[in-house]
C-alpha positions as CSV (number, residue, x, y, z in Angstrom):
1,M,27.2,-44.5,-40.1
2,E,24.3,-46.7,-40.4
3,F,23.9,-47.0,-36.7
4,L,22.3,-43.4,-37.1
5,N,19.4,-44.4,-38.8
6,N,18.2,-47.0,-35.8
7,D,14.9,-46.2,-34.7
8,Y,14.7,-45.6,-30.8
9,F,11.1,-44.5,-29.2
10,G,9.9,-43.2,-32.9
11,N,12.8,-41.2,-33.7
12,R,16.3,-42.1,-35.4
13,L,19.5,-41.4,-33.5
14,I,20.7,-38.9,-36.2
15,D,17.2,-37.1,-35.1
16,Y,18.0,-37.0,-31.3
17,L,21.7,-35.3,-32.7
18,Y,20.0,-32.7,-34.5
19,F,18.0,-32.0,-31.2
20,L,20.9,-31.7,-28.9
21,T,23.1,-29.9,-31.5
22,S,20.3,-27.2,-32.5
23,F,19.6,-26.7,-28.5
24,I,23.2,-26.4,-27.6
25,V,23.5,-23.9,-30.5
26,G,20.5,-21.9,-29.3
27,L,21.8,-21.6,-25.7
28,L,25.1,-20.3,-27.1
29,L,23.5,-17.5,-29.1
30,I,21.0,-16.4,-26.0
31,I,24.2,-14.1,-24.8
32,P,24.6,-12.3,-28.2
33,F,20.7,-12.2,-28.8
34,R,20.2,-10.4,-25.3
35,L,23.1,-8.1,-26.1
36,L,21.2,-7.0,-29.6
37,I,17.7,-6.7,-27.9
38,S,19.3,-4.3,-25.2
39,K,21.3,-2.3,-27.7
40,L,17.9,-2.1,-29.8
41,L,16.2,-0.6,-26.5
42,F,19.0,2.0,-25.8
43,R,18.9,3.3,-29.3
44,L,15.3,4.1,-28.5
45,F,16.4,7.0,-26.6
46,G,18.9,8.2,-29.2
47,K,22.2,7.9,-27.1
48,S,24.5,4.9,-26.0
49,N,23.8,3.3,-22.8
50,D,26.2,3.8,-19.6
51,K,27.1,1.7,-16.7
52,K,23.9,2.5,-14.6
53,D,21.8,1.4,-17.7
54,N,23.6,-1.8,-18.1
55,E,23.0,-2.6,-14.5
56,K,19.3,-1.7,-14.7
57,F,18.8,-3.7,-17.8
58,N,20.7,-6.7,-16.2
59,S,18.4,-6.5,-12.9
60,L,15.2,-6.3,-14.8
61,L,15.6,-8.3,-18.2
62,K,18.4,-10.8,-17.7
63,K,16.3,-13.3,-16.2
64,P,13.0,-13.2,-18.1
65,L,15.1,-13.0,-21.7
66,R,17.4,-16.0,-20.8
67,Y,14.0,-18.0,-20.2
68,F,12.4,-17.0,-23.3
69,L,15.4,-17.5,-25.6
70,M,15.9,-21.0,-24.0
71,L,12.1,-21.8,-24.6
72,L,12.6,-20.7,-28.3
73,A,15.7,-22.8,-28.7
74,L,13.8,-25.5,-27.3
75,Y,10.8,-25.1,-29.6
76,V,12.9,-24.8,-32.6
77,S,15.3,-28.0,-31.5
78,A,11.7,-29.8,-31.0
79,Q,11.0,-29.8,-34.5
80,F,13.7,-32.8,-35.3
81,I,11.9,-35.3,-32.9
82,S,8.5,-36.7,-32.3
83,L,6.8,-38.0,-29.4
84,P,7.0,-41.9,-28.8
85,D,3.8,-43.5,-30.2
86,F,2.9,-45.0,-26.7
87,L,2.3,-41.0,-25.3
88,V,0.4,-40.3,-28.6
89,S,-3.4,-41.7,-28.4
90,T,-5.4,-41.6,-31.4
91,E,-8.3,-43.7,-29.5
92,E,-11.4,-42.0,-28.4
93,G,-11.1,-41.4,-24.7
94,G,-7.5,-41.9,-24.6
95,L,-5.1,-39.8,-23.2
96,N,-3.2,-37.8,-25.9
97,Y,-0.1,-36.5,-23.9
98,A,1.2,-34.7,-27.2
99,E,-1.5,-32.1,-26.5
100,Y,-0.7,-31.4,-22.6
101,F,3.0,-31.1,-23.5
102,D,1.7,-28.5,-26.3
103,K,-0.5,-26.5,-23.7
104,A,2.4,-26.8,-21.2
105,F,5.1,-25.3,-23.5
106,N,2.3,-22.5,-24.6
107,L,1.7,-21.7,-21.0
108,F,5.5,-21.4,-20.1
109,L,6.2,-19.5,-23.5
110,L,3.5,-16.9,-22.8
111,I,4.4,-16.3,-19.2
112,T,7.9,-15.3,-20.3
113,I,6.8,-13.3,-23.2
114,F,4.6,-11.1,-21.0
115,W,7.0,-11.3,-18.2
116,T,9.5,-9.9,-20.5
117,L,7.3,-7.1,-21.9
118,N,6.4,-6.1,-18.3
119,R,10.2,-5.8,-17.5
120,A,10.8,-4.1,-20.7
121,I,8.2,-1.6,-19.7
122,D,10.0,-1.2,-16.2
123,F,12.9,-0.3,-18.1
124,I,11.5,2.1,-20.7
125,G,10.1,3.8,-17.5
126,F,13.6,4.0,-15.8
127,K,14.9,5.7,-18.7
128,L,12.1,8.1,-19.2
129,K,12.3,9.1,-15.7
130,N,15.6,10.0,-16.1
131,K,14.8,12.0,-19.1
132,A,11.9,13.7,-17.1
133,L,14.2,14.4,-14.3
134,K,16.6,16.9,-16.6
135,T,13.3,18.9,-17.9
136,E,12.0,22.0,-15.9
137,S,8.3,20.9,-15.8
138,K,7.1,18.5,-13.2
139,V,4.2,17.3,-15.3
140,D,6.1,14.6,-16.9
141,D,7.4,13.3,-13.5
142,Q,3.8,12.8,-12.8
143,L,2.5,11.3,-16.1
144,I,5.4,8.9,-16.5
145,P,5.0,6.6,-13.6
146,F,1.0,6.7,-14.2
147,A,1.6,6.1,-17.8
148,I,4.0,3.2,-16.7
149,D,1.4,1.5,-14.4
150,I,-1.5,1.8,-17.2
151,A,0.9,0.0,-19.4
152,K,1.8,-2.5,-17.1
153,V,-2.0,-3.5,-16.1
154,L,-2.9,-3.9,-19.9
155,T,-0.2,-6.1,-20.4
156,V,-1.1,-8.2,-17.7
157,V,-4.8,-8.3,-18.7
158,I,-3.9,-9.3,-22.1
159,G,-1.5,-11.8,-21.2
160,L,-4.1,-13.7,-18.9
161,V,-6.8,-13.2,-21.9
162,M,-4.3,-15.2,-24.2
163,I,-3.5,-17.7,-21.4
164,L,-7.0,-18.6,-21.0
165,G,-7.7,-18.6,-24.8
166,N,-4.7,-20.6,-26.1
167,V,-3.9,-22.8,-23.1
168,F,-7.1,-23.6,-21.3
169,D,-9.3,-23.1,-24.4
170,V,-11.9,-20.7,-22.7
171,N,-14.1,-18.9,-25.0
172,V,-12.7,-15.4,-24.7
173,T,-15.7,-13.8,-26.6
174,A,-18.4,-15.6,-24.0
175,L,-15.9,-14.4,-21.2
176,V,-16.2,-10.7,-22.2
177,T,-20.0,-10.9,-22.5
178,G,-20.5,-12.3,-19.2
179,L,-18.1,-9.8,-17.6
180,G,-20.3,-7.1,-19.6
181,I,-23.5,-8.5,-17.8
182,G,-21.8,-9.0,-14.4
183,G,-20.1,-5.5,-14.9
184,V,-22.8,-3.4,-12.5
185,A,-22.2,-6.1,-9.7
186,F,-18.6,-5.8,-10.3
187,A,-18.8,-2.1,-10.3
188,L,-20.7,-1.9,-7.0
189,A,-18.4,-4.6,-5.6
190,S,-15.3,-2.3,-6.4
191,K,-17.0,0.9,-5.7
192,E,-13.9,2.4,-3.4
193,S,-11.5,1.0,-6.2
194,L,-13.3,3.1,-9.0
195,E,-13.7,5.9,-6.7
196,N,-9.6,6.1,-6.4
197,L,-9.3,5.4,-10.0
198,L,-11.8,8.4,-11.0
199,G,-9.8,10.3,-8.4
200,S,-6.5,9.7,-10.0
201,F,-7.6,11.2,-13.5
202,T,-9.1,14.0,-11.6
203,I,-5.8,14.8,-10.0
204,F,-4.2,14.6,-13.6
205,F,-6.9,16.7,-15.6
206,D,-7.4,19.4,-12.6
207,K,-3.6,19.4,-11.4
208,P,-4.1,20.5,-7.8
209,F,-0.5,19.6,-7.5
210,T,2.3,17.9,-9.4
211,V,5.3,15.3,-8.1
212,G,7.6,17.2,-6.0
213,D,5.4,19.8,-4.7
214,I,4.9,20.4,-0.8
215,V,1.1,19.8,0.0
216,T,-0.6,19.7,3.4
217,L,-3.7,17.4,3.3
218,G,-5.5,16.9,6.6
219,G,-2.7,16.5,9.1
220,V,-0.2,15.3,6.5
221,T,2.4,17.6,5.2
222,G,5.2,16.2,2.8
223,T,6.4,16.1,-0.5
224,V,4.3,14.3,-3.2
225,E,6.6,11.3,-4.5
226,K,3.9,9.6,-6.9
227,V,0.5,9.5,-8.2
228,G,-0.9,5.9,-8.7
229,F,-4.0,4.4,-9.6
230,R,-5.3,4.1,-6.3
231,S,-3.7,6.5,-4.0
232,T,-0.8,9.0,-3.5
233,R,2.2,8.8,-1.9
234,I,3.7,11.6,0.2
235,R,7.1,11.7,2.0
236,T,7.1,13.7,5.1
237,F,9.6,15.9,6.8
238,D,10.3,12.9,9.1
239,K,11.2,10.8,5.7
240,S,8.2,8.6,6.4
241,I,5.8,7.6,3.8
242,V,2.3,8.3,3.9
243,T,-0.3,6.8,1.6
244,V,-3.5,8.9,1.0
245,P,-6.5,7.2,-1.4
246,N,-7.2,9.3,-4.4
247,K,-10.9,9.7,-3.7
248,N,-9.8,11.7,-0.2
249,I,-7.6,14.0,-1.9
250,I,-10.2,15.1,-4.2
251,S,-12.7,15.6,-1.6
252,T,-10.6,17.2,1.4
253,E,-9.2,20.7,1.2
254,L,-5.9,20.6,0.4
255,D,-3.0,23.1,0.5
256,N,-0.6,23.3,-2.2
257,L,2.4,24.9,-0.4
258,G,4.7,24.4,-3.5
259,A,2.7,26.6,-5.4
260,R,3.2,29.9,-3.3
261,P,5.5,32.3,-4.6
262,V,6.9,33.3,-1.3
263,R,7.1,31.6,2.3
264,R,5.9,33.5,5.4
265,V,8.1,33.4,8.3
266,K,6.5,35.4,11.6
267,F,7.8,35.1,15.0
268,N,8.2,37.0,18.4
269,I,11.7,38.0,20.1
270,G,11.7,39.1,23.6
271,L,14.1,41.6,25.3
272,T,14.5,42.0,28.9
273,Y,12.7,44.9,30.9
274,D,15.8,46.7,31.6
275,T,16.2,47.7,28.1
276,S,16.2,51.2,27.1
277,V,14.0,52.8,24.5
278,E,16.9,53.9,22.6
279,N,18.4,50.2,22.4
280,I,14.6,49.0,21.2
281,K,14.4,51.6,18.6
282,N,17.8,50.6,17.4
283,I,17.3,46.9,17.5
284,V,14.2,47.3,15.6
285,D,15.8,49.5,12.9
286,D,18.6,47.3,12.4
287,I,16.3,44.0,12.1
288,Q,14.3,45.7,9.8
289,K,17.0,46.8,7.7
290,L,18.3,43.3,7.6
291,I,15.1,41.8,6.4
292,D,14.8,44.6,3.9
293,E,18.6,43.7,2.3
294,H,18.4,40.1,2.6
295,P,18.6,38.5,-1.1
296,M,16.0,36.3,-0.4
297,T,13.3,38.6,1.2
298,N,11.1,40.9,-0.5
299,Q,10.5,44.6,0.7
300,E,7.1,43.9,2.9
301,G,8.8,42.5,5.9
302,K,7.9,44.3,8.9
303,V,9.5,44.5,12.4
304,R,7.7,46.3,15.2
305,F,7.6,46.8,19.0
306,L,4.0,45.4,19.9
307,E,3.7,44.1,23.3
308,F,4.7,44.4,27.0
309,G,4.7,40.8,27.6
310,S,4.5,39.1,31.3
311,S,8.2,38.7,31.3
312,S,9.7,40.4,28.2
313,L,9.4,43.3,25.6
314,D,8.3,41.8,22.4
315,I,9.2,42.6,18.9
316,M,7.2,41.1,16.3
317,V,9.4,39.9,13.0
318,L,7.5,39.5,10.0
319,Y,9.1,38.5,6.4
320,Y,8.6,36.7,3.2
321,V,11.3,34.3,1.4
322,E,10.7,34.6,-2.2
323,S,11.0,30.8,-2.8
324,P,8.6,27.9,-2.3
325,D,11.6,25.4,-1.6
326,W,12.0,24.2,2.0
327,E,15.8,24.2,1.7
328,V,15.8,27.9,0.9
329,L,13.4,28.8,3.4
330,I,15.5,27.1,6.4
331,D,18.6,28.3,5.2
332,A,17.3,32.3,4.9
333,K,16.0,31.6,8.5
334,Q,19.1,30.2,10.0
335,K,21.2,33.5,8.4
336,I,18.6,35.9,9.7
337,N,18.3,34.5,13.3
338,F,22.1,34.7,13.4
339,D,22.1,38.2,12.4
340,I,19.5,38.9,14.9
341,I,21.8,37.6,17.7
342,D,24.5,39.5,16.7
343,I,22.2,42.6,16.3
344,V,21.0,42.3,20.2
345,N,24.4,41.5,21.2
346,K,25.9,44.7,19.6
347,Y,24.0,46.9,21.9
348,N,24.7,44.9,25.1
349,C,21.0,43.7,25.4
350,E,19.7,40.3,26.4
351,F,16.8,38.3,25.4
352,A,14.2,37.6,27.9
353,F,12.6,34.0,29.2
354,P,10.0,33.0,31.0
355,S,10.6,34.1,34.6
356,T,9.1,35.5,37.8
357,S,10.1,37.9,40.5
358,V,9.2,37.6,43.9
359,Y,9.6,40.2,46.5
360,I,9.6,39.6,50.1
361,E,8.6,42.4,52.6
362,K,9.9,42.3,56.0
363,N,7.8,43.9,58.8
């Protein structure tokens, strides 16, 4: 076994074997280490993981964790060998490749660390959002995405600072001082971004709406899906996404439809002019009774014969649905509309439509 002590490029053959063996063992340990980390993350939430959690974890953390553990295995294995002498220069002005290898390794290691942390924040956010959906309060639905965004931004900033300081030898203290001096210029250059950021904090503290509320802002009506650093996303009833800058939200009149205890419905129905007075009275009374007895309306509904239209006898129908929910509103309107048709048909009356009668006189 003496040949194992033969020297090749500054290292014994047995050192290369130690390097390969430790690296292969490290690669084999990647899967159990990844499973251990996933179990630790799951235990943070007090219950075992399910299939959806596993799928989400793998989609977010499988790749960055694999690269991170591979780099750790490479680092541990590299302790058994050293670079050849011709790559390590001790002369002044000479190229020391060992230093460049160290910096490159540190760069990739820091990237994988903060990549893993960023994905871990996404996974924690996914779990917290699922928990928030099970609570009645909407504040946590709005706060969790915002807190996740802040955590991710801080992670990226800290990662960049560490890369600049440890890899590129930048004086971080001097850099921060320089940023402080140039802070005024930066603030002026990013005035709109700062206004949107301040707008997001105003929305959180003032709470004009929460995630899930139906709002009308300018010409946009829809459901609030997310409040971010710069903007708020509103899902319209056409299922499109409208992104509104936060500074516009706090400076524009906003109607929070979701905060209303009831939803108002008002419309007219027109009967033909050959409808008798008795039938009109009966139809008005029956619709009034229908509105009063409906389980989703209150006792403030009004049904009145109001106008003689150009081609119809107009009856006003006004009622309030005791729910801010859009689905409840349209279901109640549909049921009432069907019943109104049945009431009109019950008295053999007809709905009027825009029409014109022409009389021709013969001399």
